[in-house]
N, C-alpha and C positions, 0 to 999 in steps of 0.2 A: 552435472548438466548445466549448461548456460541458459540463462533466461530466454534468449532468442531461439533456443532449440526446443522450447516447449511448444505444445500444440497451440494453434492460433486462438482457440477458445479460452485457453488458460491465460495467455498473454492479454487478451481483451478483457477478461474478468479482472485480472490484476490491475490493469490500467484504470478500469472503472472504479475499483476500490480505492486506488491511490487518489484519483480525481476527487472522489467524495470526501476522503479524509483531508485533503488539502484545501477544500473549499473554505474560503474566508481567511486564508493564511495572512493576507495583508491586514486583516483586522486584529490579529493577535497582538497583545501587548508584548513589548520587548522582554520583560522579565518572565514571560510564560512561554516564549517560543521554544526554548530548549526542551522544556518539559513536554510540550505538545508535539514537538518533532519526534521525540523518543516514543511517545504514544502512537503517533502515526506509523513510525517504522515498525513498531511491534504489531500493530494491527494489520499492516500490509504483509508482514512476515507470516503472521498466523493465517491470514487468508490464502497466501501463496501455498502454505503447507497443506491446508484443507483442500485446495484445488488439486494439488499434486496427488494427494491421497485418493481423490475421487476418480483418477484415471485408471 
């Protein structure tokens, strides 16, 4: 299933999660960006899975 095919409430929740996770991205030090980007991706992925399981 494509992300855009998900119900609107799932897309909205995922977008909010991503927004919270990326808050302050410009403040990250260069040497920590890759580590934090991976953590953000994992967090968003986990949230996405939980949202999909809730349907």
